PDBQT receptor file of N, H, CA, C and O in Angstrom, charges set to zero:
ATOM      1  N   MET A   1      11.471 -18.674  11.407  1.00  0.00    +0.000 N 
ATOM      2  CA  MET A   1      12.665 -17.916  11.982  1.00  0.00    +0.000 C 
ATOM      3  C   MET A   1      12.177 -16.363  12.203  1.00  0.00    +0.000 C 
ATOM      4  O   MET A   1      11.427 -15.813  11.396  1.00  0.00    +0.000 OA
ATOM      5  N   LYS A   2      12.644 -15.763  13.294  1.00  0.00    +0.000 N 
ATOM      6  H   LYS A   2      13.253 -16.210  13.949  1.00  0.00    +0.000 HD
ATOM      7  CA  LYS A   2      12.316 -14.321  13.392  1.00  0.00    +0.000 C 
ATOM      8  C   LYS A   2      13.097 -13.547  12.736  1.00  0.00    +0.000 C 
ATOM      9  O   LYS A   2      14.165 -13.899  12.234  1.00  0.00    +0.000 OA
ATOM     10  N   PHE A   3      12.522 -12.227  12.689  1.00  0.00    +0.000 N 
ATOM     11  H   PHE A   3      11.654 -11.941  13.096  1.00  0.00    +0.000 HD
ATOM     12  CA  PHE A   3      13.277 -11.242  11.897  1.00  0.00    +0.000 C 
ATOM     13  C   PHE A   3      14.572 -11.090  12.317  1.00  0.00    +0.000 C 
ATOM     14  O   PHE A   3      15.398 -10.927  11.419  1.00  0.00    +0.000 OA
ATOM     15  N   LYS A   4      14.986 -11.102  13.510  1.00  0.00    +0.000 N 
ATOM     16  H   LYS A   4      14.315 -11.235  14.239  1.00  0.00    +0.000 HD
ATOM     17  CA  LYS A   4      16.333 -10.969  14.222  1.00  0.00    +0.000 C 
ATOM     18  C   LYS A   4      17.441 -11.959  13.642  1.00  0.00    +0.000 C 
ATOM     19  O   LYS A   4      18.595 -11.568  13.467  1.00  0.00    +0.000 OA
ATOM     20  N   ASP A   5      17.053 -13.197  13.367  1.00  0.00    +0.000 N 
ATOM     21  H   ASP A   5      16.116 -13.515  13.510  1.00  0.00    +0.000 HD
ATOM     22  CA  ASP A   5      17.556 -14.352  13.106  1.00  0.00    +0.000 C 
ATOM     23  C   ASP A   5      17.805 -14.010  11.368  1.00  0.00    +0.000 C 
ATOM     24  O   ASP A   5      18.931 -13.998  10.870  1.00  0.00    +0.000 OA
ATOM     25  N   ILE A   6      16.735 -13.786  10.706  1.00  0.00    +0.000 N 
ATOM     26  H   ILE A   6      15.820 -13.796  11.110  1.00  0.00    +0.000 HD
ATOM     27  CA  ILE A   6      16.964 -13.718   9.248  1.00  0.00    +0.000 C 
ATOM     28  C   ILE A   6      17.779 -12.274   8.958  1.00  0.00    +0.000 C 
ATOM     29  O   ILE A   6      18.551 -12.339   8.002  1.00  0.00    +0.000 OA
ATOM     30  N   LEU A   7      17.721 -11.136   9.567  1.00  0.00    +0.000 N 
ATOM     31  H   LEU A   7      17.093 -11.082  10.343  1.00  0.00    +0.000 HD
ATOM     32  CA  LEU A   7      18.584 -10.130   9.392  1.00  0.00    +0.000 C 
ATOM     33  C   LEU A   7      20.170 -10.526   9.668  1.00  0.00    +0.000 C 
ATOM     34  O   LEU A   7      21.057 -10.252   8.860  1.00  0.00    +0.000 OA
ATOM     35  N   LYS A   8      20.380 -11.147  10.811  1.00  0.00    +0.000 N 
ATOM     36  H   LYS A   8      19.660 -11.370  11.468  1.00  0.00    +0.000 HD
ATOM     37  CA  LYS A   8      21.695 -11.557  10.973  1.00  0.00    +0.000 C 
ATOM     38  C   LYS A   8      22.187 -12.508   9.841  1.00  0.00    +0.000 C 
ATOM     39  O   LYS A   8      23.300 -12.321   9.349  1.00  0.00    +0.000 OA
ATOM     40  N   GLU A   9      21.450 -13.442   9.450  1.00  0.00    +0.000 N 
ATOM     41  H   GLU A   9      20.546 -13.594   9.849  1.00  0.00    +0.000 HD
ATOM     42  CA  GLU A   9      21.767 -14.316   8.395  1.00  0.00    +0.000 C 
ATOM     43  C   GLU A   9      22.121 -13.629   7.151  1.00  0.00    +0.000 C 
ATOM     44  O   GLU A   9      23.238 -13.727   6.642  1.00  0.00    +0.000 OA
ATOM     45  N   LEU A  10      21.189 -12.952   6.678  1.00  0.00    +0.000 N 
ATOM     46  H   LEU A  10      20.282 -12.872   7.091  1.00  0.00    +0.000 HD
ATOM     47  CA  LEU A  10      21.494 -11.941   5.431  1.00  0.00    +0.000 C 
ATOM     48  C   LEU A  10      22.759 -11.004   5.554  1.00  0.00    +0.000 C 
ATOM     49  O   LEU A  10      23.471 -10.715   4.592  1.00  0.00    +0.000 OA
ATOM     50  N   ARG A  11      22.931 -10.622   6.670  1.00  0.00    +0.000 N 
ATOM     51  H   ARG A  11      22.353 -10.857   7.452  1.00  0.00    +0.000 HD
ATOM     52  CA  ARG A  11      24.091  -9.698   6.929  1.00  0.00    +0.000 C 
ATOM     53  C   ARG A  11      25.439 -10.439   6.940  1.00  0.00    +0.000 C 
ATOM     54  O   ARG A  11      26.441  -9.977   6.393  1.00  0.00    +0.000 OA
ATOM     55  N   LEU A  12      25.407 -11.698   7.641  1.00  0.00    +0.000 N 
ATOM     56  H   LEU A  12      24.593 -12.073   8.086  1.00  0.00    +0.000 HD
ATOM     57  CA  LEU A  12      26.510 -12.580   7.480  1.00  0.00    +0.000 C 
ATOM     58  C   LEU A  12      26.890 -13.052   6.126  1.00  0.00    +0.000 C 
ATOM     59  O   LEU A  12      28.044 -13.014   5.698  1.00  0.00    +0.000 OA
ATOM     60  N   GLU A  13      25.708 -13.567   5.374  1.00  0.00    +0.000 N 
ATOM     61  H   GLU A  13      24.771 -13.598   5.721  1.00  0.00    +0.000 HD
ATOM     62  CA  GLU A  13      25.957 -13.900   3.877  1.00  0.00    +0.000 C 
ATOM     63  C   GLU A  13      26.592 -12.789   3.194  1.00  0.00    +0.000 C 
ATOM     64  O   GLU A  13      27.245 -13.091   2.195  1.00  0.00    +0.000 OA
ATOM     65  N   LYS A  14      26.538 -11.575   3.523  1.00  0.00    +0.000 N 
ATOM     66  H   LYS A  14      26.008 -11.330   4.335  1.00  0.00    +0.000 HD
ATOM     67  CA  LYS A  14      27.324 -10.598   2.764  1.00  0.00    +0.000 C 
ATOM     68  C   LYS A  14      28.653 -10.129   3.452  1.00  0.00    +0.000 C 
ATOM     69  O   LYS A  14      29.268  -9.122   3.101  1.00  0.00    +0.000 OA
ATOM     70  N   HIS A  15      29.040 -10.991   4.500  1.00  0.00    +0.000 N 
ATOM     71  H   HIS A  15      28.541 -11.809   4.785  1.00  0.00    +0.000 HD
ATOM     72  CA  HIS A  15      30.145 -10.742   5.258  1.00  0.00    +0.000 C 
ATOM     73  C   HIS A  15      30.322  -9.240   5.833  1.00  0.00    +0.000 C 
ATOM     74  O   HIS A  15      31.367  -8.589   5.815  1.00  0.00    +0.000 OA
ATOM     75  N   LEU A  16      29.139  -8.857   6.319  1.00  0.00    +0.000 N 
ATOM     76  H   LEU A  16      28.291  -9.386   6.334  1.00  0.00    +0.000 HD
ATOM     77  CA  LEU A  16      29.010  -7.511   6.969  1.00  0.00    +0.000 C 
ATOM     78  C   LEU A  16      29.150  -7.459   8.367  1.00  0.00    +0.000 C 
ATOM     79  O   LEU A  16      28.543  -8.359   8.947  1.00  0.00    +0.000 OA
ATOM     80  N   THR A  17      29.727  -6.728   9.031  1.00  0.00    +0.000 N 
ATOM     81  H   THR A  17      30.220  -5.997   8.560  1.00  0.00    +0.000 HD
ATOM     82  CA  THR A  17      29.630  -6.514  10.697  1.00  0.00    +0.000 C 
ATOM     83  C   THR A  17      28.194  -5.556  10.659  1.00  0.00    +0.000 C 
ATOM     84  O   THR A  17      27.632  -4.967   9.737  1.00  0.00    +0.000 OA
ATOM     85  N   GLN A  18      27.907  -5.691  12.036  1.00  0.00    +0.000 N 
ATOM     86  H   GLN A  18      28.364  -6.170  12.785  1.00  0.00    +0.000 HD
ATOM     87  CA  GLN A  18      26.729  -4.682  12.337  1.00  0.00    +0.000 C 
ATOM     88  C   GLN A  18      27.103  -3.326  12.053  1.00  0.00    +0.000 C 
ATOM     89  O   GLN A  18      26.224  -2.540  11.701  1.00  0.00    +0.000 OA
ATOM     90  N   ALA A  19      28.414  -2.913  12.172  1.00  0.00    +0.000 N 
ATOM     91  H   ALA A  19      29.129  -3.551  12.458  1.00  0.00    +0.000 HD
ATOM     92  CA  ALA A  19      28.776  -1.531  11.955  1.00  0.00    +0.000 C 
ATOM     93  C   ALA A  19      28.822  -1.193  10.460  1.00  0.00    +0.000 C 
ATOM     94  O   ALA A  19      28.503  -0.068  10.077  1.00  0.00    +0.000 OA
ATOM     95  N   GLN A  20      29.196  -2.108   9.652  1.00  0.00    +0.000 N 
ATOM     96  H   GLN A  20      29.455  -3.022   9.964  1.00  0.00    +0.000 HD
ATOM     97  CA  GLN A  20      29.251  -1.984   7.988  1.00  0.00    +0.000 C 
ATOM     98  C   GLN A  20      27.760  -1.877   7.472  1.00  0.00    +0.000 C 
ATOM     99  O   GLN A  20      27.484  -1.144   6.522  1.00  0.00    +0.000 OA
ATOM    100  N   LEU A  21      26.799  -2.641   8.136  1.00  0.00    +0.000 N 
ATOM    101  H   LEU A  21      27.024  -3.236   8.907  1.00  0.00    +0.000 HD
ATOM    102  CA  LEU A  21      25.550  -2.611   7.709  1.00  0.00    +0.000 C 
ATOM    103  C   LEU A  21      24.911  -1.443   7.999  1.00  0.00    +0.000 C 
ATOM    104  O   LEU A  21      24.216  -0.926   7.124  1.00  0.00    +0.000 OA
ATOM    105  N   ALA A  22      25.054  -0.791   9.375  1.00  0.00    +0.000 N 
ATOM    106  H   ALA A  22      25.619  -1.211  10.085  1.00  0.00    +0.000 HD
ATOM    107  CA  ALA A  22      24.679   0.259   9.883  1.00  0.00    +0.000 C 
ATOM    108  C   ALA A  22      25.019   1.535   8.693  1.00  0.00    +0.000 C 
ATOM    109  O   ALA A  22      24.174   2.295   8.219  1.00  0.00    +0.000 OA
ATOM    110  N   LYS A  23      26.267   1.520   8.424  1.00  0.00    +0.000 N 
ATOM    111  H   LYS A  23      26.953   0.902   8.809  1.00  0.00    +0.000 HD
ATOM    112  CA  LYS A  23      26.864   2.568   7.591  1.00  0.00    +0.000 C 
ATOM    113  C   LYS A  23      26.186   2.465   6.333  1.00  0.00    +0.000 C 
ATOM    114  O   LYS A  23      25.815   3.513   5.805  1.00  0.00    +0.000 OA
ATOM    115  N   GLU A  24      25.947   1.285   5.728  1.00  0.00    +0.000 N 
ATOM    116  H   GLU A  24      26.249   0.433   6.158  1.00  0.00    +0.000 HD
ATOM    117  CA  GLU A  24      25.351   0.915   4.517  1.00  0.00    +0.000 C 
ATOM    118  C   GLU A  24      23.808   1.495   4.361  1.00  0.00    +0.000 C 
ATOM    119  O   GLU A  24      23.348   2.008   3.341  1.00  0.00    +0.000 OA
ATOM    120  N   LEU A  25      23.205   1.317   5.461  1.00  0.00    +0.000 N 
ATOM    121  H   LEU A  25      23.578   0.900   6.290  1.00  0.00    +0.000 HD
ATOM    122  CA  LEU A  25      21.839   1.921   5.624  1.00  0.00    +0.000 C 
ATOM    123  C   LEU A  25      21.738   3.273   6.113  1.00  0.00    +0.000 C 
ATOM    124  O   LEU A  25      20.669   3.880   6.161  1.00  0.00    +0.000 OA
ATOM    125  N   ASN A  26      22.884   3.761   6.486  1.00  0.00    +0.000 N 
ATOM    126  H   ASN A  26      23.753   3.267   6.447  1.00  0.00    +0.000 HD
ATOM    127  CA  ASN A  26      22.738   5.300   7.038  1.00  0.00    +0.000 C 
ATOM    128  C   ASN A  26      21.935   5.264   8.383  1.00  0.00    +0.000 C 
ATOM    129  O   ASN A  26      21.029   6.064   8.617  1.00  0.00    +0.000 OA
ATOM    130  N   VAL A  27      22.329   4.278   9.253  1.00  0.00    +0.000 N 
ATOM    131  H   VAL A  27      23.065   3.628   9.064  1.00  0.00    +0.000 HD
ATOM    132  CA  VAL A  27      21.545   4.120  10.630  1.00  0.00    +0.000 C 
ATOM    133  C   VAL A  27      22.669   4.081  11.592  1.00  0.00    +0.000 C 
ATOM    134  O   VAL A  27      23.807   4.018  11.128  1.00  0.00    +0.000 OA
ATOM    135  N   SER A  28      22.482   4.113  12.973  1.00  0.00    +0.000 N 
ATOM    136  H   SER A  28      21.557   4.164  13.350  1.00  0.00    +0.000 HD
ATOM    137  CA  SER A  28      23.494   3.945  13.737  1.00  0.00    +0.000 C 
ATOM    138  C   SER A  28      23.700   2.333  14.084  1.00  0.00    +0.000 C 
ATOM    139  O   SER A  28      22.853   1.458  13.905  1.00  0.00    +0.000 OA
ATOM    140  N   LEU A  29      24.776   2.192  14.521  1.00  0.00    +0.000 N 
ATOM    141  H   LEU A  29      25.464   2.903  14.666  1.00  0.00    +0.000 HD
ATOM    142  CA  LEU A  29      25.302   0.709  15.125  1.00  0.00    +0.000 C 
ATOM    143  C   LEU A  29      24.348   0.173  16.074  1.00  0.00    +0.000 C 
ATOM    144  O   LEU A  29      23.867  -0.958  15.987  1.00  0.00    +0.000 OA
ATOM    145  N   SER A  30      24.071   1.068  17.038  1.00  0.00    +0.000 N 
ATOM    146  H   SER A  30      24.461   1.986  17.108  1.00  0.00    +0.000 HD
ATOM    147  CA  SER A  30      23.068   0.801  18.187  1.00  0.00    +0.000 C 
ATOM    148  C   SER A  30      21.569   0.123  17.658  1.00  0.00    +0.000 C 
ATOM    149  O   SER A  30      20.984  -0.857  18.122  1.00  0.00    +0.000 OA
ATOM    150  N   ILE A  31      21.206   0.945  16.606  1.00  0.00    +0.000 N 
ATOM    151  H   ILE A  31      21.682   1.740  16.229  1.00  0.00    +0.000 HD
ATOM    152  CA  ILE A  31      19.978   0.377  15.868  1.00  0.00    +0.000 C 
ATOM    153  C   ILE A  31      20.014  -1.003  15.410  1.00  0.00    +0.000 C 
ATOM    154  O   ILE A  31      19.201  -1.840  15.803  1.00  0.00    +0.000 OA
ATOM    155  N   VAL A  32      21.120  -1.295  14.429  1.00  0.00    +0.000 N 
ATOM    156  H   VAL A  32      21.780  -0.615  14.110  1.00  0.00    +0.000 HD
ATOM    157  CA  VAL A  32      21.186  -2.651  14.018  1.00  0.00    +0.000 C 
ATOM    158  C   VAL A  32      21.464  -3.575  15.081  1.00  0.00    +0.000 C 
ATOM    159  O   VAL A  32      20.998  -4.699  14.898  1.00  0.00    +0.000 OA
ATOM    160  N   ASN A  33      22.157  -3.375  16.234  1.00  0.00    +0.000 N 
ATOM    161  H   ASN A  33      22.535  -2.461  16.382  1.00  0.00    +0.000 HD
ATOM    162  CA  ASN A  33      22.091  -4.111  17.318  1.00  0.00    +0.000 C 
ATOM    163  C   ASN A  33      21.083  -4.450  18.116  1.00  0.00    +0.000 C 
ATOM    164  O   ASN A  33      21.020  -5.522  18.718  1.00  0.00    +0.000 OA
ATOM    165  N   LYS A  34      20.089  -3.385  18.165  1.00  0.00    +0.000 N 
ATOM    166  H   LYS A  34      20.140  -2.515  17.676  1.00  0.00    +0.000 HD
ATOM    167  CA  LYS A  34      18.581  -3.518  18.821  1.00  0.00    +0.000 C 
ATOM    168  C   LYS A  34      17.834  -4.400  17.921  1.00  0.00    +0.000 C 
ATOM    169  O   LYS A  34      17.131  -5.267  18.442  1.00  0.00    +0.000 OA
ATOM    170  N   TRP A  35      17.885  -4.304  16.642  1.00  0.00    +0.000 N 
ATOM    171  H   TRP A  35      18.456  -3.601  16.219  1.00  0.00    +0.000 HD
ATOM    172  CA  TRP A  35      17.195  -5.362  15.701  1.00  0.00    +0.000 C 
ATOM    173  C   TRP A  35      17.596  -6.711  15.955  1.00  0.00    +0.000 C 
ATOM    174  O   TRP A  35      16.773  -7.625  16.009  1.00  0.00    +0.000 OA
ATOM    175  N   GLU A  36      18.904  -6.884  16.121  1.00  0.00    +0.000 N 
ATOM    176  H   GLU A  36      19.572  -6.141  16.077  1.00  0.00    +0.000 HD
ATOM    177  CA  GLU A  36      19.291  -8.205  16.186  1.00  0.00    +0.000 C 
ATOM    178  C   GLU A  36      19.308  -8.787  17.680  1.00  0.00    +0.000 C 
ATOM    179  O   GLU A  36      19.804  -9.871  17.987  1.00  0.00    +0.000 OA
ATOM    180  N   ASN A  37      18.836  -8.110  18.343  1.00  0.00    +0.000 N 
ATOM    181  H   ASN A  37      18.433  -7.230  18.093  1.00  0.00    +0.000 HD
ATOM    182  CA  ASN A  37      18.861  -8.473  19.819  1.00  0.00    +0.000 C 
ATOM    183  C   ASN A  37      17.205  -8.348  20.395  1.00  0.00    +0.000 C 
ATOM    184  O   ASN A  37      16.842  -8.457  21.566  1.00  0.00    +0.000 OA
ATOM    185  N   GLU A  38      16.409  -8.106  19.275  1.00  0.00    +0.000 N 
ATOM    186  H   GLU A  38      16.704  -8.017  18.323  1.00  0.00    +0.000 HD
ATOM    187  CA  GLU A  38      14.901  -8.053  19.715  1.00  0.00    +0.000 C 
ATOM    188  C   GLU A  38      14.587  -6.773  20.508  1.00  0.00    +0.000 C 
ATOM    189  O   GLU A  38      13.479  -6.683  21.037  1.00  0.00    +0.000 OA
ATOM    190  N   LYS A  39      15.435  -5.827  20.624  1.00  0.00    +0.000 N 
ATOM    191  H   LYS A  39      16.335  -5.900  20.194  1.00  0.00    +0.000 HD
ATOM    192  CA  LYS A  39      15.034  -4.801  21.503  1.00  0.00    +0.000 C 
ATOM    193  C   LYS A  39      14.217  -3.632  20.914  1.00  0.00    +0.000 C 
ATOM    194  O   LYS A  39      13.614  -2.835  21.633  1.00  0.00    +0.000 OA
ATOM    195  N   LYS A  40      14.229  -3.575  19.594  1.00  0.00    +0.000 N 
ATOM    196  H   LYS A  40      14.718  -4.222  19.010  1.00  0.00    +0.000 HD
ATOM    197  CA  LYS A  40      13.513  -2.704  18.681  1.00  0.00    +0.000 C 
ATOM    198  C   LYS A  40      13.209  -3.165  17.457  1.00  0.00    +0.000 C 
ATOM    199  O   LYS A  40      14.032  -3.829  16.827  1.00  0.00    +0.000 OA
ATOM    200  N   ASN A  41      12.101  -2.899  17.011  1.00  0.00    +0.000 N 
ATOM    201  H   ASN A  41      11.433  -2.360  17.522  1.00  0.00    +0.000 HD
ATOM    202  CA  ASN A  41      11.626  -3.394  15.583  1.00  0.00    +0.000 C 
ATOM    203  C   ASN A  41      11.790  -2.322  14.445  1.00  0.00    +0.000 C 
ATOM    204  O   ASN A  41      11.418  -1.200  14.790  1.00  0.00    +0.000 OA
ATOM    205  N   PRO A  42      12.240  -2.421  13.236  1.00  0.00    +0.000 N 
ATOM    206  CA  PRO A  42      12.426  -1.492  12.219  1.00  0.00    +0.000 C 
ATOM    207  C   PRO A  42      10.957  -1.140  11.879  1.00  0.00    +0.000 C 
ATOM    208  O   PRO A  42       9.990  -1.880  12.057  1.00  0.00    +0.000 OA
ATOM    209  N   SER A  43      10.948   0.142  11.349  1.00  0.00    +0.000 N 
ATOM    210  H   SER A  43      11.734   0.743  11.204  1.00  0.00    +0.000 HD
ATOM    211  CA  SER A  43       9.617   0.649  10.882  1.00  0.00    +0.000 C 
ATOM    212  C   SER A  43       9.304  -0.016   9.342  1.00  0.00    +0.000 C 
ATOM    213  O   SER A  43      10.110  -0.646   8.658  1.00  0.00    +0.000 OA
ATOM    214  N   ALA A  44       8.130   0.258   9.061  1.00  0.00    +0.000 N 
ATOM    215  H   ALA A  44       7.475   0.770   9.617  1.00  0.00    +0.000 HD
ATOM    216  CA  ALA A  44       7.875  -0.169   7.772  1.00  0.00    +0.000 C 
ATOM    217  C   ALA A  44       8.520   0.194   6.819  1.00  0.00    +0.000 C 
ATOM    218  O   ALA A  44       8.764  -0.632   5.939  1.00  0.00    +0.000 OA
ATOM    219  N   ASP A  45       8.994   1.542   6.704  1.00  0.00    +0.000 N 
ATOM    220  H   ASP A  45       8.796   2.212   7.419  1.00  0.00    +0.000 HD
ATOM    221  CA  ASP A  45       9.951   2.098   5.698  1.00  0.00    +0.000 C 
ATOM    222  C   ASP A  45      11.324   1.336   5.866  1.00  0.00    +0.000 C 
ATOM    223  O   ASP A  45      11.874   0.835   4.885  1.00  0.00    +0.000 OA
ATOM    224  N   THR A  46      11.813   1.267   7.017  1.00  0.00    +0.000 N 
ATOM    225  H   THR A  46      11.366   1.674   7.814  1.00  0.00    +0.000 HD
ATOM    226  CA  THR A  46      12.940   0.613   7.200  1.00  0.00    +0.000 C 
ATOM    227  C   THR A  46      12.970  -0.766   6.626  1.00  0.00    +0.000 C 
ATOM    228  O   THR A  46      14.012  -1.187   6.123  1.00  0.00    +0.000 OA
ATOM    229  N   LEU A  47      11.939  -1.458   6.669  1.00  0.00    +0.000 N 
ATOM    230  H   LEU A  47      11.092  -1.116   7.077  1.00  0.00    +0.000 HD
ATOM    231  CA  LEU A  47      11.813  -2.898   6.333  1.00  0.00    +0.000 C 
ATOM    232  C   LEU A  47      11.976  -2.843   4.838  1.00  0.00    +0.000 C 
ATOM    233  O   LEU A  47      12.657  -3.708   4.287  1.00  0.00    +0.000 OA
ATOM    234  N   ILE A  48      11.366  -1.833   4.103  1.00  0.00    +0.000 N 
ATOM    235  H   ILE A  48      10.812  -1.131   4.550  1.00  0.00    +0.000 HD
ATOM    236  CA  ILE A  48      11.230  -1.684   2.597  1.00  0.00    +0.000 C 
ATOM    237  C   ILE A  48      12.657  -1.471   2.172  1.00  0.00    +0.000 C 
ATOM    238  O   ILE A  48      13.094  -2.073   1.191  1.00  0.00    +0.000 OA
ATOM    239  N   ILE A  49      13.444  -0.597   2.903  1.00  0.00    +0.000 N 
ATOM    240  H   ILE A  49      13.089  -0.107   3.700  1.00  0.00    +0.000 HD
ATOM    241  CA  ILE A  49      14.697  -0.381   2.582  1.00  0.00    +0.000 C 
ATOM    242  C   ILE A  49      15.763  -1.639   2.746  1.00  0.00    +0.000 C 
ATOM    243  O   ILE A  49      16.699  -1.794   1.963  1.00  0.00    +0.000 OA
ATOM    244  N   LEU A  50      15.539  -2.385   3.697  1.00  0.00    +0.000 N 
ATOM    245  H   LEU A  50      14.778  -2.259   4.334  1.00  0.00    +0.000 HD
ATOM    246  CA  LEU A  50      16.252  -3.718   4.093  1.00  0.00    +0.000 C 
ATOM    247  C   LEU A  50      15.972  -4.547   3.004  1.00  0.00    +0.000 C 
ATOM    248  O   LEU A  50      16.923  -5.104   2.453  1.00  0.00    +0.000 OA
ATOM    249  N   SER A  51      14.717  -4.747   2.553  1.00  0.00    +0.000 N 
ATOM    250  H   SER A  51      13.945  -4.295   3.000  1.00  0.00    +0.000 HD
ATOM    251  CA  SER A  51      14.334  -5.756   1.559  1.00  0.00    +0.000 C 
ATOM    252  C   SER A  51      14.899  -5.429   0.163  1.00  0.00    +0.000 C 
ATOM    253  O   SER A  51      15.137  -6.323  -0.649  1.00  0.00    +0.000 OA
ATOM    254  N   LYS A  52      15.107  -4.128  -0.091  1.00  0.00    +0.000 N 
ATOM    255  H   LYS A  52      14.914  -3.402   0.569  1.00  0.00    +0.000 HD
ATOM    256  CA  LYS A  52      15.898  -3.780  -1.100  1.00  0.00    +0.000 C 
ATOM    257  C   LYS A  52      17.169  -4.049  -1.120  1.00  0.00    +0.000 C 
ATOM    258  O   LYS A  52      17.753  -4.621  -2.040  1.00  0.00    +0.000 OA
ATOM    259  N   TYR A  53      17.712  -3.599   0.017  1.00  0.00    +0.000 N 
ATOM    260  H   TYR A  53      17.238  -3.134   0.764  1.00  0.00    +0.000 HD
ATOM    261  CA  TYR A  53      19.268  -3.701   0.001  1.00  0.00    +0.000 C 
ATOM    262  C   TYR A  53      19.646  -5.401   0.000  1.00  0.00    +0.000 C 
ATOM    263  O   TYR A  53      20.750  -5.722  -0.441  1.00  0.00    +0.000 OA
ATOM    264  N   PHE A  54      18.904  -6.247   0.397  1.00  0.00    +0.000 N 
ATOM    265  H   PHE A  54      18.008  -5.987   0.755  1.00  0.00    +0.000 HD
ATOM    266  CA  PHE A  54      19.134  -7.541   0.615  1.00  0.00    +0.000 C 
ATOM    267  C   PHE A  54      18.457  -8.548  -0.556  1.00  0.00    +0.000 C 
ATOM    268  O   PHE A  54      18.562  -9.772  -0.634  1.00  0.00    +0.000 OA
ATOM    269  N   LYS A  55      17.777  -7.686  -1.379  1.00  0.00    +0.000 N 
ATOM    270  H   LYS A  55      17.692  -6.691  -1.316  1.00  0.00    +0.000 HD
ATOM    271  CA  LYS A  55      17.097  -8.230  -2.512  1.00  0.00    +0.000 C 
ATOM    272  C   LYS A  55      16.097  -9.519  -2.174  1.00  0.00    +0.000 C 
ATOM    273  O   LYS A  55      15.986 -10.557  -2.827  1.00  0.00    +0.000 OA
ATOM    274  N   VAL A  56      15.443  -9.154  -1.020  1.00  0.00    +0.000 N 
ATOM    275  H   VAL A  56      15.534  -8.311  -0.490  1.00  0.00    +0.000 HD
ATOM    276  CA  VAL A  56      14.398 -10.215  -0.572  1.00  0.00    +0.000 C 
ATOM    277  C   VAL A  56      12.862  -9.358  -0.362  1.00  0.00    +0.000 C 
ATOM    278  O   VAL A  56      12.701  -8.144  -0.491  1.00  0.00    +0.000 OA
ATOM    279  N   THR A  57      12.079 -10.128  -0.092  1.00  0.00    +0.000 N 
ATOM    280  H   THR A  57      12.210 -11.114   0.013  1.00  0.00    +0.000 HD
ATOM    281  CA  THR A  57      10.665  -9.657   0.138  1.00  0.00    +0.000 C 
ATOM    282  C   THR A  57      10.684  -9.108   1.549  1.00  0.00    +0.000 C 
ATOM    283  O   THR A  57      11.476  -9.541   2.386  1.00  0.00    +0.000 OA
ATOM    284  N   VAL A  58       9.732  -8.069   1.831  1.00  0.00    +0.000 N 
ATOM    285  H   VAL A  58       9.088  -7.716   1.152  1.00  0.00    +0.000 HD
ATOM    286  CA  VAL A  58       9.263  -7.962   3.313  1.00  0.00    +0.000 C 
ATOM    287  C   VAL A  58       8.897  -9.156   4.010  1.00  0.00    +0.000 C 
ATOM    288  O   VAL A  58       9.196  -9.395   5.180  1.00  0.00    +0.000 OA
ATOM    289  N   ASP A  59       8.292  -9.837   3.309  1.00  0.00    +0.000 N 
ATOM    290  H   ASP A  59       8.050  -9.643   2.359  1.00  0.00    +0.000 HD
ATOM    291  CA  ASP A  59       7.526 -11.080   3.997  1.00  0.00    +0.000 C 
ATOM    292  C   ASP A  59       8.544 -11.959   4.284  1.00  0.00    +0.000 C 
ATOM    293  O   ASP A  59       8.498 -12.617   5.323  1.00  0.00    +0.000 OA
ATOM    294  N   TYR A  60       9.609 -12.080   3.382  1.00  0.00    +0.000 N 
ATOM    295  H   TYR A  60       9.647 -11.545   2.537  1.00  0.00    +0.000 HD
ATOM    296  CA  TYR A  60      10.749 -12.975   3.910  1.00  0.00    +0.000 C 
ATOM    297  C   TYR A  60      11.550 -12.474   4.999  1.00  0.00    +0.000 C 
ATOM    298  O   TYR A  60      12.086 -13.231   5.808  1.00  0.00    +0.000 OA
ATOM    299  N   LEU A  61      11.648 -11.177   5.042  1.00  0.00    +0.000 N 
ATOM    300  H   LEU A  61      11.213 -10.562   4.384  1.00  0.00    +0.000 HD
ATOM    301  CA  LEU A  61      12.507 -10.557   6.440  1.00  0.00    +0.000 C 
ATOM    302  C   LEU A  61      11.513 -10.926   7.526  1.00  0.00    +0.000 C 
ATOM    303  O   LEU A  61      11.992 -11.326   8.587  1.00  0.00    +0.000 OA
ATOM    304  N   LEU A  62      10.194 -10.848   7.408  1.00  0.00    +0.000 N 
ATOM    305  H   LEU A  62       9.805 -10.523   6.546  1.00  0.00    +0.000 HD
ATOM    306  CA  LEU A  62       9.335 -11.010   8.640  1.00  0.00    +0.000 C 
ATOM    307  C   LEU A  62       9.273 -12.546   8.997  1.00  0.00    +0.000 C 
ATOM    308  O   LEU A  62       8.824 -12.864  10.098  1.00  0.00    +0.000 OA
ATOM    309  N   GLY A  63       9.653 -13.397   8.219  1.00  0.00    +0.000 N 
ATOM    310  H   GLY A  63      10.018 -13.139   7.324  1.00  0.00    +0.000 HD
ATOM    311  CA  GLY A  63       9.516 -14.789   8.525  1.00  0.00    +0.000 C 
ATOM    312  C   GLY A  63       8.266 -15.391   7.917  1.00  0.00    +0.000 C 
ATOM    313  O   GLY A  63       7.803 -16.465   8.303  1.00  0.00    +0.000 OA
ATOM    314  N   LEU A  64       7.716 -14.623   6.908  1.00  0.00    +0.000 N 
ATOM    315  H   LEU A  64       8.092 -13.751   6.595  1.00  0.00    +0.000 HD
ATOM    316  CA  LEU A  64       6.298 -15.318   6.618  1.00  0.00    +0.000 C 
ATOM    317  C   LEU A  64       6.405 -15.884   5.276  1.00  0.00    +0.000 C 
ATOM    318  O   LEU A  64       5.373 -16.274   4.728  1.00  0.00    +0.000 OA
ATOM    319  N   GLU A  65       7.597 -15.980   4.646  1.00  0.00    +0.000 N 
ATOM    320  H   GLU A  65       8.435 -15.663   5.090  1.00  0.00    +0.000 HD
ATOM    321  CA  GLU A  65       7.560 -16.870   3.519  1.00  0.00    +0.000 C 
ATOM    322  C   GLU A  65       9.124 -17.387   3.394  1.00  0.00    +0.000 C 
ATOM    323  O   GLU A  65       9.997 -16.910   4.120  1.00  0.00    +0.000 OA
ATOM    324  N   ASN A  66       9.402 -18.407   2.409  1.00  0.00    +0.000 N 
ATOM    325  H   ASN A  66       8.694 -18.795   1.820  1.00  0.00    +0.000 HD
ATOM    326  CA  ASN A  66      10.869 -18.863   2.522  1.00  0.00    +0.000 C 
ATOM    327  C   ASN A  66      11.439 -18.406   1.502  1.00  0.00    +0.000 C 
ATOM    328  O   ASN A  66      12.639 -18.615   1.320  1.00  0.00    +0.000 OA
TER     329      ASN A  66
């Protein structure tokens, strides 16, 4: 699975809209939208923030482990 699919799946499991996730992470809605549409990749620092928020590893976010 690709990062965009994993992010969307994790977001939906928490019943969050893109706007709600953006607010939780203190980023813009357009950034979350770009991540989920493969128009932009998150930085390494952002991957760490996402992994802590969703309580998964960075490798999981990147599709390197199940």
